[in-house]
C-alpha positions as CSV (number, residue, x, y, z in Angstrom):
1,X,2.2,-10.5,110.4
2,X,-0.8,-11.4,108.3
3,X,1.4,-12.1,105.2
4,X,3.7,-14.3,107.3
5,X,0.7,-16.3,108.5
6,X,-0.5,-16.7,104.9
7,X,2.9,-17.8,103.7
8,X,3.2,-20.3,106.5
9,X,-0.3,-21.6,105.8
10,X,0.7,-22.0,102.1
11,X,3.8,-24.1,103.1
12,X,1.6,-26.3,105.4
13,X,-0.8,-26.7,102.5
14,X,2.0,-27.8,100.1
15,X,3.2,-30.3,102.7
16,X,-0.2,-31.8,102.9
17,X,-0.4,-32.0,99.1
18,X,2.9,-33.7,98.8
19,X,1.9,-36.2,101.5
20,X,-1.4,-37.0,99.7
21,X,-0.3,-36.8,96.0
22,X,3.5,-37.2,96.3
23,X,3.8,-41.0,96.4
24,X,7.3,-40.7,97.8
25,X,8.5,-37.3,96.4
26,X,9.6,-34.7,98.8
27,X,11.2,-31.2,98.9
28,X,15.0,-31.4,99.1
29,X,15.2,-35.0,97.9
30,X,18.7,-34.4,96.5
31,X,20.0,-32.2,99.4
32,X,22.7,-34.8,100.3
33,X,23.1,-36.9,97.1
34,X,23.4,-33.9,94.7
35,X,23.1,-30.7,96.7
36,X,23.6,-28.5,93.6
37,X,21.0,-30.3,91.5
38,X,18.4,-27.5,91.5
39,X,21.0,-24.8,90.9
40,X,22.4,-26.6,87.9
41,X,18.9,-26.9,86.4
42,X,18.1,-23.3,87.1
43,X,21.3,-22.0,85.7
44,X,20.9,-24.2,82.5
45,X,17.3,-23.0,81.9
46,X,18.3,-19.4,82.4
47,X,21.2,-19.7,80.0
48,X,19.0,-21.1,77.2
49,X,16.3,-18.6,78.0
50,X,18.8,-15.8,77.5
51,X,19.4,-17.1,74.0
52,X,15.8,-18.0,73.2
53,X,12.9,-16.9,75.5
54,X,10.6,-19.3,73.7
55,X,12.1,-22.2,75.7
56,X,10.1,-21.1,78.8
57,X,6.6,-21.8,77.6
58,X,8.0,-24.8,75.7
59,X,9.3,-26.4,78.9
60,X,6.2,-25.7,80.8
61,X,4.1,-27.2,78.1
62,X,6.4,-30.2,77.8
63,X,6.1,-30.9,81.5
64,X,2.3,-30.8,81.3
65,X,2.2,-33.1,78.3
66,X,4.5,-35.5,80.2
67,X,2.3,-35.6,83.3
68,X,-1.0,-36.2,81.4
69,X,0.4,-39.3,79.7
70,X,1.4,-42.2,82.1
71,X,2.2,-39.7,84.8
72,X,5.2,-37.4,85.3
73,X,7.9,-40.0,84.4
74,X,9.9,-38.2,81.7
75,X,8.4,-40.5,79.1
76,X,7.8,-37.6,76.7
77,X,11.6,-37.1,76.6
78,X,12.3,-40.5,75.0
79,X,13.0,-40.4,71.3
80,X,12.5,-43.1,68.7
81,X,9.8,-44.4,66.3
82,X,6.3,-44.3,67.7
83,X,7.4,-42.6,70.9
84,X,5.2,-39.9,72.6
85,X,7.3,-37.3,70.9
86,X,6.0,-38.4,67.5
87,X,2.3,-38.0,68.4
88,X,0.5,-35.2,66.7
89,X,-0.1,-33.3,69.9
90,X,3.6,-33.4,70.7
91,X,5.4,-32.7,67.4
92,X,5.7,-29.0,68.2
93,X,7.1,-29.5,71.7
94,X,10.3,-27.5,72.3
95,X,13.1,-27.4,74.9
96,X,14.5,-30.9,74.7
97,X,18.0,-29.5,74.2
98,X,17.6,-27.7,77.6
99,X,16.8,-30.9,79.4
100,X,19.6,-32.7,77.7
101,X,22.1,-30.0,78.6
102,X,21.0,-30.0,82.2
103,X,21.3,-33.8,82.3
104,X,24.8,-33.8,80.9
105,X,25.9,-31.3,83.6
106,X,24.2,-33.3,86.4
107,X,25.7,-36.6,85.2
108,X,29.1,-34.9,85.5
109,X,28.4,-33.6,89.0
110,X,26.3,-36.5,90.4
111,X,26.3,-39.6,88.1
112,X,23.2,-41.7,88.1
113,X,21.4,-39.6,90.8
114,X,19.0,-37.0,89.3
115,X,16.1,-38.3,87.1
116,X,15.1,-36.7,83.8
117,X,11.5,-36.5,85.2
118,X,12.7,-34.3,88.0
119,X,14.8,-32.1,85.7
120,X,11.7,-31.5,83.6
121,X,9.6,-30.6,86.7
122,X,12.3,-28.2,88.0
123,X,12.7,-26.7,84.5
124,X,9.0,-25.9,84.3
125,X,9.1,-24.1,87.6
126,X,12.2,-22.2,86.6
127,X,10.6,-21.2,83.3
128,X,7.7,-19.6,85.1
129,X,10.0,-17.7,87.4
130,X,12.1,-16.5,84.5
131,X,9.0,-15.0,82.8
132,X,8.1,-13.0,86.0
133,X,5.9,-15.6,87.6
134,X,6.2,-16.8,91.2
135,X,8.6,-19.6,92.0
136,X,7.7,-22.5,94.3
137,X,9.3,-25.5,96.0
138,X,9.2,-28.6,93.8
139,X,9.0,-32.0,95.5
140,X,11.5,-34.3,93.8
141,X,12.4,-38.0,93.9
142,X,10.7,-39.1,90.7
143,X,12.2,-41.9,88.6
144,X,12.1,-42.2,84.9
145,X,9.7,-44.4,83.0
146,X,10.8,-46.9,80.4
147,X,7.8,-46.8,78.1
148,X,6.9,-44.1,75.6
149,X,4.2,-44.8,73.0
150,X,2.5,-42.4,70.7
151,X,-0.7,-44.5,71.0
152,X,-0.9,-43.5,74.7
153,X,-1.1,-39.8,73.9
154,X,-4.9,-39.7,73.8
155,X,-6.0,-37.7,76.8
156,X,-4.3,-34.4,76.4
157,X,-6.5,-31.4,76.5
158,X,-7.4,-30.2,73.0
159,X,-7.8,-26.6,71.8
160,X,-11.4,-27.4,70.8
161,X,-12.5,-29.0,74.1
162,X,-15.6,-27.9,75.8
163,X,-15.4,-27.1,79.5
164,X,-17.1,-30.4,80.3
165,X,-14.5,-32.4,78.4
166,X,-11.7,-30.4,80.0
167,X,-13.1,-31.0,83.4
168,X,-13.4,-34.7,82.7
169,X,-9.8,-34.9,81.6
170,X,-8.5,-33.0,84.6
171,X,-10.7,-34.9,87.0
172,X,-9.2,-38.2,85.8
173,X,-6.0,-37.0,87.6
174,X,-7.8,-35.6,90.7
175,X,-7.4,-32.1,89.4
176,X,-10.5,-30.0,90.1
177,X,-12.0,-27.1,88.2
178,X,-9.9,-24.5,90.1
179,X,-6.8,-26.4,89.2
180,X,-8.0,-26.5,85.6
181,X,-8.4,-22.7,85.4
182,X,-5.1,-22.0,87.1
183,X,-3.1,-24.5,85.0
184,X,-4.7,-23.4,81.7
185,X,-3.7,-19.9,82.9
186,X,-0.2,-21.0,81.9
187,X,-1.3,-19.9,78.5
188,X,-0.3,-16.4,79.7
189,X,3.0,-17.4,78.0
190,X,3.4,-19.2,74.7
191,X,1.8,-19.4,71.3
192,X,-0.7,-21.4,69.3
193,X,-0.7,-22.3,65.6
194,X,-3.1,-20.4,63.4
195,X,-4.6,-23.6,62.2
196,X,-6.3,-24.0,65.6
197,X,-8.3,-20.8,65.3
198,X,-9.3,-20.6,61.6
199,X,-12.7,-22.1,62.3
200,X,-13.3,-19.3,64.9
201,X,-12.3,-16.3,62.8
202,X,-13.5,-17.3,59.3
203,X,-16.6,-19.0,58.0
204,X,-17.2,-20.2,54.4
205,X,-17.7,-16.7,53.2
206,X,-14.6,-15.3,54.9
207,X,-16.4,-13.5,57.6
208,X,-16.3,-14.1,61.4
209,X,-17.4,-17.6,62.3
210,X,-17.7,-17.0,66.1
211,X,-20.0,-14.1,67.0
212,X,-19.1,-14.5,70.7
213,X,-15.6,-13.2,70.1
214,X,-14.8,-9.5,70.5
215,X,-15.6,-8.3,66.9
216,X,-13.1,-5.5,67.1
217,X,-10.4,-8.1,67.8
218,X,-11.2,-10.4,65.0
219,X,-9.6,-8.3,62.2
220,X,-6.3,-8.4,64.1
221,X,-6.4,-12.1,64.2
222,X,-7.4,-12.3,60.6
223,X,-4.3,-10.3,59.7
224,X,-2.1,-12.5,61.7
225,X,-3.7,-15.7,60.4
226,X,-5.0,-15.0,56.9
227,X,-7.6,-17.4,55.5
228,X,-5.3,-19.0,52.9
229,X,-2.1,-18.4,54.9
230,X,0.3,-20.7,56.7
231,X,-1.7,-22.7,59.3
232,X,1.5,-23.4,61.2
233,X,2.3,-19.7,61.8
234,X,2.0,-18.9,65.4
235,X,0.4,-16.1,67.5
236,X,0.5,-15.3,71.2
237,X,-2.1,-17.0,73.4
238,X,-2.1,-13.9,75.6
239,X,-2.3,-10.9,73.2
240,X,-0.1,-8.0,74.3
241,X,1.7,-9.9,77.0
242,X,2.7,-13.2,75.5
243,X,6.2,-13.3,77.1
244,X,5.3,-12.4,80.7
245,X,3.6,-14.7,83.3
246,X,0.9,-12.4,84.5
247,X,-2.9,-12.1,84.8
248,X,-3.3,-10.4,81.4
249,X,-4.5,-13.8,80.0
250,X,-7.5,-13.7,82.2
251,X,-8.2,-10.1,81.4
252,X,-8.2,-11.0,77.7
253,X,-10.7,-13.8,78.4
254,X,-13.0,-11.3,80.1
255,X,-12.9,-9.2,76.9
256,X,-13.8,-12.2,74.8
257,X,-10.3,-12.2,73.4
258,X,-9.5,-15.8,74.3
259,X,-7.5,-17.3,71.4
260,X,-8.5,-20.9,71.6
261,X,-12.0,-22.2,72.0
262,X,-11.0,-24.1,75.1
263,X,-9.7,-20.8,76.6
264,X,-12.8,-18.9,75.6
265,X,-15.2,-21.2,77.4
266,X,-13.5,-20.5,80.7
267,X,-15.2,-17.1,80.5
268,X,-18.5,-18.0,78.9
269,X,-19.2,-20.8,81.4
270,X,-20.9,-19.7,84.7
271,X,-18.9,-22.4,86.5
272,X,-15.5,-21.0,85.7
273,X,-16.1,-17.3,85.1
274,X,-15.9,-16.5,88.9
275,X,-12.5,-18.1,89.1
276,X,-11.3,-16.2,86.0
277,X,-12.6,-13.0,87.6
278,X,-10.8,-13.8,90.8
279,X,-7.5,-14.4,89.1
280,X,-7.7,-11.4,86.8
281,X,-8.1,-9.1,89.8
282,X,-5.5,-10.8,92.1
283,X,-2.0,-11.6,90.8
284,X,-1.3,-13.1,94.3
285,X,-4.3,-15.5,94.1
286,X,-3.4,-16.7,90.7
287,X,0.3,-17.2,91.5
288,X,-0.5,-19.1,94.7
289,X,-3.1,-21.3,93.1
290,X,-0.9,-22.0,90.0
291,X,1.9,-23.2,92.3
292,X,-0.5,-25.4,94.3
293,X,-1.9,-26.9,91.1
294,X,1.5,-27.5,89.6
295,X,2.5,-29.4,92.7
296,X,-0.6,-31.6,92.4
297,X,-0.1,-32.1,88.7
298,X,3.6,-32.8,88.9
299,X,2.9,-35.7,91.2
300,X,0.5,-37.5,88.9
301,X,1.5,-41.2,88.7
302,X,5.1,-40.6,89.6
303,X,7.5,-43.6,89.9
304,X,9.6,-43.7,93.0
305,X,11.6,-46.2,95.1
306,X,12.4,-49.2,92.9
307,X,10.0,-48.3,90.1
308,X,11.5,-46.9,86.9
309,X,15.1,-45.9,86.6
310,X,17.5,-43.0,86.5
311,X,18.4,-42.6,82.8
312,X,21.9,-41.8,81.8
313,X,20.6,-39.7,78.9
314,X,17.1,-38.4,78.8
315,X,16.3,-39.5,75.2
316,X,16.9,-43.2,75.8
317,X,16.3,-45.9,78.4
318,X,19.4,-47.4,80.0
């Protein structure tokens, strides 16, 4: 009975969030206009995931990068000179072919109905579920933006950000510190380029540069990312569990094994350490908070009603 009450309370909470942040999105937006929309996206993501599991963290990251630039309007999907995709922070985004595939199928089933922005939001949710995370209901009804400029990609969180900078960037979108820790916890799947950690694992003499890291872990990182090696080589953000959406990421933080500096500070800061401790000991708390925070984030600056458009292809405006 207690679990039923908790689940019902969670649904009420989500409904409140959608009312406050949704700006016109709602669960089941396509129930009459394209009733198989979510199934088509889910099946498409699962098919690509079966061939290449790396698309899961790629789609999650792409959705986050979309929302932090002009809101969740699919602008990151637009291609062309000086588009968001060409910005340095986005050049390694992956999963565009998954969104394009889903869009092709949806246009065949329901022409001109489902937005690319909604496809991306649904695909991010499905990616988490495919990697053993908890699914959630995604409010839909977003329309697609018509503007995509690399010069607008200036507020994305950076691997070197301090906690204060991360908090400021998240707060700009009404995301609090708890949202921050949960959403960064998405690093439980995915990888980072070696170039982002060189300054942490080597100093000018080739020794460890960051004494706050677990010193027994550093040699492993140095083997994966040698000092004069390929800076674009990649390593798991969640060592030992990089393909599974779980709480291992937070456990690694507690052992001073956070890969990025921006991850590491979540443990070293007294503001965020209690949240990390909570999530590392409760899979349920992490999953529930991650879903709540994703709902909030996925409704940042959405375009609805007569704003924006429904693109015929996701890489170009109509």
